Steps between C-alpha positions, in 0.01 A plus 500: 500500500254694291538515126324700241545424126420747229507415133441750229536528116812668382335849461677799633167626648498196742835606661332773711248244646792273593679794680185590689435121606869465603487818721170400664621147578831625618337747741276214629805282548676765712745660261604847646285776367817699396603205271164451305587749229814301438294182485267660242777630287694176497194291421420740228852466343502132528136468345585738224805313415298182492233649284757639258671162471177327435390749236840485331510137466131447426430308811120482574544344858403727782767666713487353852551696832525293823480693836603299804481592871748294703583526869715825492521543109271621230606372146376566143594294197443629145500209268530536125459215240800576282705179479871506502723271301630254762513473871485739790695829450560432130465762230202476281243744384572742798882478490654451847251541774747590790485825670864559506597860408668406173191303387276791575725738294503271207144401460334824396141556605485164655808563712376857589167344649726253694714785616200698619360200683832420679520863599159474659511152661790388727401122462442420123583188307468459117491153365408312178408146399389349185153594594549873548652750736430607868578831672460435880498789734453499879462751776506457885162516681400604850204334663161667439294554810131427426272699719163358611 
């Protein structure tokens, strides 16, 4: 299992770099070429959301993006450092983190970003803890043939 971790300060100009890195690593992991634009867009939305949250709450910690290649899956986790009040799935600074339709409709811009992500990615999980939130997205891969 190969993993790449990217950390960047919560500045909008760094989101483009995260998108480019995600697409390059996804291509190398064997994600279908036709899906790479969706990977780029979903990562851009998730990173923009994390950057916006960090800036809104004055968090100076970096946004973290973890790209993992597993046997038949490529996954990306975008992690913010916005703590919630209480345990997993509770409402805090973000409001509810679920991706149910009613949550997306009621959360304004935050919900809109989650709606876009869930429209682009079939396998997406949104969770939160006292340390922050995670958007985990994954795509199927096909084995990459390396020519000599």
